[in-house]
C-alpha positions as CSV (number, residue, x, y, z in Angstrom):
1,M,61.9,-48.7,24.3
2,F,61.3,-45.2,24.5
3,G,59.3,-45.6,27.6
4,Y,56.2,-43.6,27.1
5,A,52.9,-44.4,29.1
6,L,49.8,-42.7,28.1
7,A,48.8,-40.8,31.0
8,A,44.9,-40.9,30.6
9,P,43.6,-43.5,28.1
10,S,40.4,-43.3,29.3
11,D,40.2,-39.5,28.3
12,L,41.0,-40.9,25.0
13,D,38.1,-43.8,25.1
14,A,36.0,-41.1,26.1
15,I,36.8,-39.2,22.7
16,L,36.4,-42.2,20.6
17,A,32.9,-43.0,22.3
18,S,31.3,-39.4,22.0
19,S,28.1,-39.3,20.7
20,P,29.0,-38.5,16.5
21,L,30.6,-42.0,16.7
22,D,27.8,-43.6,18.7
23,G,27.5,-47.2,17.2
24,A,30.1,-46.7,14.8
25,V,33.0,-49.4,14.4
26,V,36.4,-47.3,15.6
27,A,39.9,-48.9,15.6
28,A,42.5,-46.9,16.8
29,T,46.3,-47.6,17.9
30,V,49.1,-45.6,19.4
31,T,52.6,-46.3,19.8
32,D,55.8,-45.2,20.1
33,P,58.3,-45.1,17.5
34,T,59.6,-48.4,18.0
35,G,56.0,-50.1,17.8
36,H,55.3,-50.4,21.2
37,V,51.8,-49.8,21.8
38,L,50.7,-47.1,24.2
39,Y,47.3,-47.2,23.4
40,Q,44.6,-49.4,21.7
41,H,40.8,-49.9,20.7
42,N,39.9,-52.3,18.5
43,G,43.4,-52.3,17.2
44,N,43.5,-55.8,15.8
45,L,40.2,-55.4,14.4
46,R,39.5,-55.7,10.5
47,V,38.2,-52.1,9.1
48,S,38.0,-50.7,5.7
49,P,41.0,-48.0,5.8
50,A,39.9,-46.4,2.6
51,S,42.7,-44.2,1.2
52,N,44.9,-45.5,4.4
53,E,45.7,-48.3,2.1
54,K,47.9,-45.9,-0.1
55,L,50.5,-45.8,2.8
56,F,51.2,-50.1,2.1
57,T,51.1,-49.2,-1.5
58,A,53.7,-46.4,-1.5
59,A,56.0,-48.4,1.2
60,F,55.7,-51.2,-1.1
61,A,57.0,-49.3,-4.5
62,L,59.7,-47.8,-2.7
63,Y,61.0,-51.1,-1.0
64,E,61.1,-52.6,-4.6
65,L,62.2,-49.5,-6.9
66,G,63.9,-47.1,-4.7
67,D,63.3,-43.4,-3.8
68,D,65.7,-42.4,-7.0
69,Y,64.0,-44.8,-9.6
70,H,62.6,-43.1,-12.5
71,P,60.0,-44.7,-14.8
72,V,60.8,-44.0,-18.3
73,T,58.8,-44.0,-21.8
74,R,60.9,-45.0,-24.9
75,I,59.4,-44.1,-28.4
76,W,60.3,-45.3,-31.9
77,K,59.3,-43.8,-35.3
78,Q,59.1,-46.1,-38.2
79,P,57.5,-45.9,-41.6
80,G,53.5,-46.2,-40.9
81,K,54.1,-47.1,-37.1
82,C,55.1,-45.7,-33.9
83,F,56.5,-47.7,-31.0
84,V,56.2,-47.2,-27.5
85,Q,57.7,-49.1,-24.6
86,T,57.0,-47.9,-21.0
87,T,57.8,-48.7,-17.4
88,G,54.4,-47.3,-16.1
89,D,55.0,-43.7,-15.5
90,P,51.8,-42.0,-13.6
91,S,53.1,-38.4,-14.2
92,L,53.4,-38.5,-17.7
93,S,50.9,-35.7,-19.3
94,H,49.1,-35.0,-22.5
95,D,51.6,-31.7,-23.2
96,Q,54.9,-34.2,-23.2
97,L,53.4,-36.9,-25.4
98,A,51.7,-33.9,-27.9
99,T,55.4,-32.7,-28.0
100,V,57.1,-35.7,-28.9
101,A,54.6,-36.0,-31.5
102,T,55.5,-32.5,-33.1
103,Q,59.5,-33.5,-32.5
104,L,59.1,-36.6,-34.6
105,G,56.9,-35.2,-37.3
106,L,54.3,-37.7,-36.5
107,D,50.8,-36.8,-38.5
108,G,48.5,-39.1,-36.7
109,Q,48.1,-41.8,-39.1
110,D,50.7,-44.0,-37.7
111,Q,49.8,-47.6,-36.3
112,V,50.9,-47.0,-32.4
113,L,52.3,-50.2,-30.9
114,V,52.2,-50.3,-27.2
115,S,54.6,-52.5,-24.6
116,E,53.6,-51.6,-21.4
117,P,54.0,-54.1,-17.9
118,Y,50.9,-53.8,-16.9
119,A,47.0,-52.7,-18.6
120,P,44.4,-54.0,-16.1
121,E,42.0,-50.8,-16.7
122,I,39.3,-51.6,-14.0
123,P,40.7,-53.0,-10.4
124,E,38.3,-55.2,-9.0
125,G,35.6,-54.0,-6.3
126,W,35.8,-50.4,-7.6
127,E,32.0,-49.4,-8.0
128,I,30.2,-48.5,-11.0
129,G,29.0,-45.0,-10.0
130,D,32.3,-43.9,-9.6
131,L,33.8,-45.2,-13.1
132,T,32.8,-41.8,-14.8
133,N,35.4,-39.9,-12.5
134,A,39.0,-39.0,-12.8
135,Y,39.7,-40.3,-9.5
136,A,38.3,-44.0,-10.5
137,A,39.9,-43.7,-14.2
138,P,40.9,-46.6,-15.9
139,V,44.3,-48.0,-15.0
140,A,47.2,-48.6,-17.4
141,A,51.1,-48.5,-17.5
142,L,50.8,-46.0,-20.5
143,S,48.3,-43.0,-19.8
144,V,48.4,-39.4,-19.5
145,D,46.8,-37.0,-17.0
146,Q,46.3,-39.6,-14.7
147,A,43.9,-40.8,-17.2
148,A,42.0,-37.9,-16.9
149,F,40.5,-35.1,-19.1
150,A,38.0,-32.3,-18.3
151,L,34.6,-31.1,-19.3
152,W,34.6,-27.2,-19.4
153,N,32.2,-24.7,-20.1
154,I,34.2,-22.0,-22.5
155,D,32.3,-18.9,-23.2
156,G,28.9,-20.8,-22.7
157,R,29.9,-24.2,-25.0
158,P,30.7,-27.4,-23.4
159,T,34.2,-28.4,-24.5
160,L,36.6,-31.3,-23.7
161,V,40.0,-30.3,-22.7
162,P,42.7,-31.1,-23.5
163,S,41.6,-33.9,-26.0
164,N,38.2,-35.9,-26.2
165,Y,39.9,-39.3,-26.4
166,G,37.3,-41.0,-28.6
167,V,34.8,-39.5,-26.5
168,K,31.6,-38.2,-28.4
169,L,30.2,-34.8,-27.3
170,T,26.7,-34.3,-28.1
171,W,25.0,-30.8,-26.8
172,I,21.1,-30.6,-26.9
173,D,18.2,-28.6,-25.8
174,R,20.1,-25.5,-25.7
175,S,17.5,-23.5,-24.4
176,N,16.8,-25.2,-21.4
177,P,18.0,-23.1,-18.5
178,K,19.2,-25.8,-16.3
179,P,22.5,-27.0,-17.7
180,D,23.6,-30.8,-17.1
181,F,25.2,-33.6,-18.5
182,S,25.7,-37.3,-18.6
183,Y,29.0,-39.2,-19.5
184,D,29.2,-42.9,-20.2
185,P,32.8,-44.1,-20.9
186,I,31.9,-47.5,-22.1
187,R,29.8,-46.0,-25.1
188,R,32.0,-43.3,-25.0
189,T,29.6,-40.8,-25.3
190,L,28.9,-37.2,-23.2
191,I,25.5,-35.4,-23.7
192,A,25.5,-32.3,-22.6
193,K,21.9,-30.4,-22.3
194,G,20.7,-27.0,-21.7
195,K,21.9,-23.0,-22.0
196,F,25.5,-22.8,-20.0
197,K,26.4,-19.2,-19.1
198,K,29.0,-17.4,-20.8
199,E,31.9,-17.8,-18.6
200,K,34.9,-20.5,-18.5
201,K,35.2,-23.0,-15.8
202,V,35.6,-26.3,-15.2
203,L,32.8,-28.4,-15.1
204,D,33.7,-32.0,-14.2
205,T,37.0,-34.1,-14.7
206,L,36.6,-37.4,-16.2
207,G,38.2,-40.5,-16.3
208,E,39.4,-41.5,-20.2
209,P,37.4,-44.4,-21.5
210,S,40.9,-46.7,-21.9
211,A,44.1,-44.8,-20.6
212,D,46.6,-46.7,-22.8
213,E,44.5,-46.1,-26.2
214,A,44.0,-42.5,-25.2
215,A,47.5,-41.8,-24.5
216,A,48.4,-43.4,-27.7
217,S,45.9,-41.4,-29.5
218,L,47.9,-38.5,-29.4
219,L,50.8,-40.3,-31.7
220,G,48.2,-42.2,-33.9
221,H,45.2,-43.3,-34.9
222,E,45.2,-47.4,-34.8
223,F,46.1,-48.4,-31.2
224,A,47.3,-52.3,-30.5
225,R,49.3,-53.8,-27.4
226,S,52.5,-55.4,-28.3
227,D,55.5,-56.9,-26.9
228,D,57.8,-56.3,-29.7
229,V,59.8,-53.1,-30.2
230,P,62.7,-52.0,-32.3
231,S,66.4,-53.1,-31.4
232,T,67.8,-50.1,-32.2
233,A,68.3,-46.6,-29.7
234,P,64.5,-45.0,-29.1
235,D,64.0,-41.9,-31.0
236,T,63.4,-40.4,-28.0
237,T,62.8,-41.1,-24.3
238,I,60.5,-39.5,-21.5
239,Q,62.3,-39.9,-17.9
240,G,59.6,-39.2,-15.4
241,P,60.3,-37.5,-11.9
242,S,61.6,-39.6,-9.2
243,L,59.9,-42.1,-7.3
244,I,59.7,-39.8,-4.1
245,D,58.4,-37.2,-5.9
246,I,55.8,-39.6,-7.3
247,V,54.8,-40.9,-4.1
248,G,54.6,-37.2,-2.5
249,K,52.0,-36.1,-5.1
250,C,50.4,-39.6,-4.6
251,L,49.9,-39.4,-0.6
252,S,49.8,-35.7,0.2
253,N,46.6,-35.3,-2.6
254,S,45.3,-39.0,-2.2
255,D,45.6,-39.6,-5.8
256,N,44.1,-43.1,-6.5
257,I,45.6,-43.4,-10.2
258,M,49.3,-42.7,-8.8
259,A,48.6,-45.2,-6.1
260,E,47.3,-47.8,-8.5
261,N,50.1,-47.3,-10.7
262,L,52.7,-47.4,-7.7
263,L,51.2,-51.1,-6.8
264,L,51.9,-52.3,-10.5
265,M,55.5,-50.7,-11.1
266,G,56.5,-52.3,-7.6
267,A,54.7,-55.3,-8.7
268,A,55.9,-55.6,-11.8
269,H,59.7,-55.0,-10.9
270,E,59.5,-58.5,-8.8
271,G,58.9,-60.1,-12.3
272,P,56.5,-60.3,-15.3
273,L,53.1,-59.9,-14.3
274,P,50.3,-62.4,-16.1
275,E,47.4,-60.5,-17.9
276,D,45.2,-60.6,-15.2
277,C,47.6,-58.9,-13.3
278,Y,45.9,-57.6,-9.9
279,P,46.0,-61.0,-8.0
280,A,50.0,-61.3,-8.7
281,A,50.4,-57.7,-7.8
282,L,48.4,-58.1,-4.8
283,Q,50.1,-61.3,-3.6
284,R,53.4,-59.5,-4.1
285,L,52.3,-56.9,-2.1
286,R,50.9,-59.1,0.8
287,E,54.5,-60.8,0.9
288,F,56.1,-57.6,1.4
289,E,53.9,-56.5,4.2
290,Q,54.6,-60.1,6.0
291,R,58.1,-60.6,4.9
292,V,59.7,-57.1,5.4
293,I,57.3,-55.1,7.8
294,G,56.4,-58.1,10.1
295,I,52.6,-57.8,9.7
296,S,50.8,-60.8,10.7
297,S,49.6,-63.1,8.4
298,G,45.6,-62.7,8.1
299,T,45.8,-59.2,9.6
300,V,45.7,-57.2,6.2
301,F,43.6,-57.8,3.0
302,P,44.2,-55.5,-0.2
303,R,42.3,-55.5,-2.9
304,D,43.6,-52.4,-4.9
305,G,46.4,-50.2,-4.4
306,S,44.4,-47.2,-3.4
307,G,41.5,-47.6,-0.9
308,L,38.9,-47.1,-3.2
309,T,37.2,-50.4,-2.7
310,R,35.6,-51.3,0.4
311,A,37.0,-54.9,0.2
312,N,40.5,-53.8,1.3
313,L,40.6,-55.0,5.2
314,V,43.5,-53.6,7.7
315,T,44.0,-53.0,11.6
316,S,45.0,-49.8,12.9
317,T,48.0,-51.8,14.7
318,A,48.8,-52.7,11.0
319,V,48.8,-49.3,9.7
320,T,51.3,-48.0,12.7
321,Q,53.5,-51.0,11.6
322,V,54.0,-49.8,8.3
323,L,54.4,-46.0,9.4
324,N,57.1,-47.0,12.0
325,Y,58.7,-49.3,9.0
326,A,59.0,-46.4,6.6
327,A,60.1,-44.2,9.9
328,S,62.9,-46.4,10.6
329,K,64.5,-46.1,6.9
330,P,67.2,-44.0,6.2
331,D,65.2,-41.9,3.8
332,A,62.5,-41.5,6.6
333,S,62.8,-37.7,6.4
334,A,61.7,-37.9,2.7
335,W,59.1,-40.1,3.6
336,K,57.3,-38.1,5.7
337,N,57.6,-35.3,3.6
338,C,55.5,-37.0,1.4
339,L,52.5,-37.2,3.5
340,A,49.9,-34.6,4.1
341,A,50.0,-31.9,7.0
342,P,48.2,-29.2,8.4
343,G,48.0,-26.4,5.6
344,K,49.5,-28.9,3.3
345,G,47.4,-31.7,0.9
346,T,44.3,-33.2,2.3
347,L,44.8,-31.9,5.7
348,R,45.1,-28.3,4.5
349,S,42.3,-27.1,6.2
350,R,42.7,-29.7,9.7
351,L,44.7,-29.9,12.7
352,A,46.1,-26.1,12.3
353,G,49.2,-25.8,14.7
354,I,49.6,-28.9,15.0
355,P,52.8,-31.1,14.2
356,F,51.7,-33.8,12.5
357,Q,52.1,-35.8,9.2
358,G,49.8,-38.1,8.1
359,K,47.7,-39.6,5.5
360,T,43.7,-39.2,5.6
361,G,41.0,-41.6,4.4
362,S,37.9,-41.2,3.1
363,L,34.7,-43.3,1.6
364,S,31.1,-42.8,2.3
365,H,30.4,-43.7,5.8
366,V,34.5,-44.2,6.5
367,T,37.0,-42.2,7.7
368,A,40.6,-42.7,8.8
369,L,43.6,-40.4,9.7
370,S,47.2,-42.3,10.5
371,G,50.7,-40.6,10.9
372,Y,52.9,-39.2,13.0
373,L,52.5,-36.8,15.7
374,T,55.2,-34.5,18.1
375,T,53.2,-33.6,21.6
376,K,54.0,-30.5,23.6
377,Q,56.2,-32.8,25.5
378,G,58.4,-33.9,22.5
379,E,57.4,-37.0,22.5
380,N,57.1,-38.6,18.7
381,L,53.8,-40.9,18.6
382,T,52.5,-42.8,15.8
383,I,48.7,-42.9,15.5
384,S,45.9,-44.9,13.2
385,V,42.3,-44.2,13.8
386,I,40.1,-45.2,11.4
387,V,36.2,-45.2,11.5
388,N,33.9,-47.5,9.7
389,G,29.8,-47.0,9.8
390,Y,29.0,-43.8,11.4
391,S,25.6,-42.3,10.9
392,C,27.0,-39.0,11.7
393,T,28.3,-36.3,8.9
394,D,31.6,-36.4,7.7
395,R,32.8,-33.6,9.3
396,Q,31.6,-34.7,12.3
397,A,33.5,-37.8,12.5
398,R,36.7,-35.9,11.1
399,D,36.4,-33.6,14.3
400,S,36.2,-36.7,16.5
401,I,39.3,-38.1,14.8
402,D,41.4,-34.6,15.1
403,S,39.9,-34.2,18.8
404,F,41.7,-37.4,19.3
405,V,44.8,-36.1,17.7
406,K,44.6,-32.6,19.6
407,F,44.1,-34.2,23.2
408,L,47.3,-36.8,22.6
409,Y,49.2,-33.2,21.5
410,E,48.3,-31.7,24.3
411,N,48.5,-34.1,27.1
412,G,51.6,-36.6,25.5
413,A,52.3,-40.0,26.6
């Protein structure tokens, strides 16, 4: 035990009971690095964690695959066919596949046969209103640019960049002074309306209609999934960055598509996933949480890897448990460097001057902040605060959580 004891828990209670959070469900836990609980407020109450769910996913992927794991994409060219085999690589880019197509002399006419360990498309529980957006793009082991592309205004003309990926763009009512657009990924149509200013800017980022099919379209014209690949050495191999680098981009910037890939990459390492892969992947995640971290059965209920679905349930105590587990590993410094911090990632404009590394979370009427704090007295604390169902603004809810962290920083334990 580190021997900490909070000097003024009633002051923390008062912050969490302040008027902006009146009527909200607030769960908070503070521990020392050994997991000894110093403060709890509804610490064992199950709540929606938003993107704090990514902490469990990232820890699981690192446990299964290791910091130095590198995903790979192997490609073979044969007469009339192009074979692709991937482990899953959420860092793969449009430019990388376009370069391969040039190097191999692919003319876009070949059939593309893809072998991939998972291709679930949309996780259960994602809301239909989110599905047009890049942050809720379809998930697949083979994808480029996190399964996203952009609608640009280029000199007054709506344009899809870097590729349309089979989406038909129609521009109508061009004289209307009020420009607008609507995207339907199911029908693969985008309707742009109105007159656009003569400028160059991104109007929106969109989810590709089918992630693996979109990636394959950069190599050929006819896409099919197949487990068969040539027995010869591949003509080219694309090696992705280390897993710890992928985790860093995922956590610091709260990237949903990277998180879903981390869940499925880690689960696939345990053994083959069935076609309906999410139930098996989530079961493997729960087993890791219980067997490796020691989280009690029935405490957490993951439903995706990113926290985008509200059906995820955790306790603030369980969040501190995964944080303390990760901080106890030999690669703890690399893990902590993956997190957001004041001036970095999703905390770039929050907690200025506070030595905090952590993970934010945000859905409508849900906000969360969990991570590691070093107090003015030099004490190391692990903190998780999750708020559900508030009626104040998102900014007011975040400010209340930040006040909680700042109080701990100033007063210590």
